[in-house]
N, C-alpha and C positions, 0 to 999 in steps of 0.2 A: 504494498499499500503506500501510496504519494506520506508524507510527511508534510503537516503544515507549510514548513518552509518550500518544500518542493513546489507544493501547489500553489504559489504566489512566483515562483523562481520561474515555473514552466506555464506560467496562464494564458502566454500569449499562444501557445501551440493546445491548449486545453482548452479555448475558445472555439477553434477549428472544431466544428462538424465532425471531419474527417478523422478526426486523432481524437478529443476528446479524453476525459481523464481513463480512462480504458487503453485509448493509443498511447497515452505517456508512459502510462504502467508495461505497459509492452516495451517502450522505449527504456525503461529503466531497468528491463528483466532481461535484454538482450546483449549477445559480446560479439564483439566482431572482429575480425583481423584484417589489420588496416597494413599490409606489406608495400614498407618504403615510406622515408620521414622528409622526401624532397618538396619538387614545388608543386607535386599535384597532393602528395601523401601528408602535407601541413594543414590546407584549408579542410582538404576530407578528416584529418583527424579534429581539429580546432571544432569542426562543425556537430560532430556528432557527440565531441566535449560538452560543448556549453548546451545539444539539445537533450544531452543526458545518457546517454548509450551506459549500460549501467558497467560491462567492462569491455575495456578497449585494448586488444595484441595487437603492439607495435613493432611490425621487424626493419631492422636497419643498421650495417654491420659497418657503415661508412663516418666518417667522422665530419665536422663541420669544419668549411674550410671559407676565408673570405667572400669569394666568387659566389656560394649559394647565395647572400644575403641578397642578393637582388628579387630572389623568386620564393625563398624559400622562406615562408615568413613565421613560420613557426619557430625558429630560432633568429638570435639577434646578435652583435659583435661580441657581448661578453660570451656569446656560446662556442666562441671557435676554439677548434682545437678537442671539445668534447666530440662526448658518441652521441650521433644525433639522436636516440632514443633519450637517451640522460636529457639534452638538450628538451627534448620537448617532452617530455613524461612533467619536468618542472612547467612549462607553460600549461598542457593540459591540467595539471591539478588546481594552476591559479586559478584557471577558467571555471574549475566547475570541482570542489574538493569533496562531494558525494558520490564520485566515481572511480569505477578501480582500474587502473593502469598497469600492465604485462609488458615488460620491455625486452625483446630479443636483439642481441647485439650480436647475431653471426650470420653468416649467407643460409637461405632456406630451400636442401634439397629435398627430397620424395620422402626422405623418411620424417623430418622436422615437421613438413607442411602437413602429411599424414596425422602427426599426432597432433598440429595444430585444427587443423580441419574438423575434429572430431569433438573439438569443445565449442565451436563458434557456430554461430547461425547465417550469417556471412562473409564474404571476404573479398577486400577492397585491394583491387590490383592498381598499386600507383609506383610499380618497379620503373626501370629503364632498358630492359636488354628482354629479348624473346626466351634464352634459358628459362629462365626466372617464370618468366609470362604461363610456358607451355610446362611448368611444373606446378604453377598455380590450376590450371586447368585442369589438371588429370586428378589433383586430387579432390575439388569439387566435383568434378563428376564422379570421384569414386564413395565421395560422402552426401552426394546430391544436394551442395549446399548453393546457393546463388553467388554468382561472380560478376564484380562489379566492376569493368574494366576501363580506363582511362589512358590515353595517351596524348603528348604536345610536344610541339618542336616548329618553329620557327612562331609564325602566325597561325598556323593551326592546332587543329585538337579533335578529339577523335572520343565517345562513350558508345557503352555496349554494357547490357544485360544479359549474361549467358547463362543456364543450367536453371533456370526459374521455374519450370516445368518439366514434365517428361518429355513433352513436344517442343523443348527449346533447343534450341544449337549449343555447341559448346566452342570455345573460342580456337579450337581447330578445325571446325567447319569452312572458319573465315579463311585464316591464317595458318599455312602448311610450314612445318617443324624446319625444310629446308631454306625459310624466308632466309635473304641475305640484307636485310634492311635495318641492322642494328643501329641507327642514326641515334645521334646524343646531342645533348644543349651545349655538351664544351666545345664539339665539334660544329656544330651549326647555329647555335645559337637559339633564343625562344624568348618572345616578349613576354614581359613578367605578368602581366594579368592572365594570358591567356592559359597559363596552369591556373592558373586562380578559378577562372571560368570554369574550366573542368573539372574540376578537382570540386568543386561546389556543387557541382549537377549530380558527383559521383554519389556525395553525400546524402544530395535528396533522394536519387535513387534506391539509398540503401535505407533512408527513415521511410520511403513509399513500402518498401519489399516487411519493412520490421511491423508496419500499421497496417499494412494491407489497404493504403489509401490510393486512389486513383490508380491511372495505368503504368503498371512499369513498362521502362525502354529495355521488353525483352523480343530478339527477335528483330532489333533494329542497330544500326549504325550511323547516328547520329555527326556529322560531321562539321565542323564548326572552322570558319574562313575567316578572322578576324579583320585581314587588310580590308573584305569587300563586307563586313557585319552578318554575312551568311551562313545557316543553319541548313543544312539538307541530310535528308534521311534515306538509307539503302538498307531494303530487307535482306536479311541474311535466313534464312532456312537450315534445316536439318540436314546435315549428308547424312544420309544411310548407311554410307562405306565410311565414314568415317570412324579411324583407329582405335579414337577414344569412346564416342560415345556414339557409334554407330550399332546396327545390329551385326 
């Protein structure tokens, strides 16, 4: 049950008929894994913490560098040299002291993801390499947990939800493991608010999944073009021959 303080704290959620007190209680009881505490993971974790997600698992093996601060708003100048998850945990607990935050300071392989996905209600992919993305997808399919995927580079961003229902496509239905497009912000650059836009959308989809509010972006790839201010949607269907989720 929500305490009196929490009822006040989350009052702007509670007055939304799609969420109400029952929805806020679902948020409080939820457990979410966020992989990556960089440009995408920063707004994701901060909004989920502020929204009252009861237990956040945050994973990242890197340390904060000065060049991160242009877009990774969960960190600050005093964070330079710290483990990203330590810096992030301080920010999240300052935002909301009622939530629980578990930090994972290592690269996540199949075994680690298998263990984590057995504990959470959803996983949010905020990482920057395809090897980890495919590993997250395998674990999400194995444990039948929704996967909210985001990516951003230069002036472009992408968002999609996978594995939301039995008929949903998985990440590998869209991208194949032999893909050779591991571009990153270090090489290509990125406009800082673009990662904020996609990360905020990821947090929104996660809260919709938890509360069953609205229509989740399942089976749709949302593409954001910041230079032209355009959003477009591409339908993604389940691949019957997919090596991960197909028959």
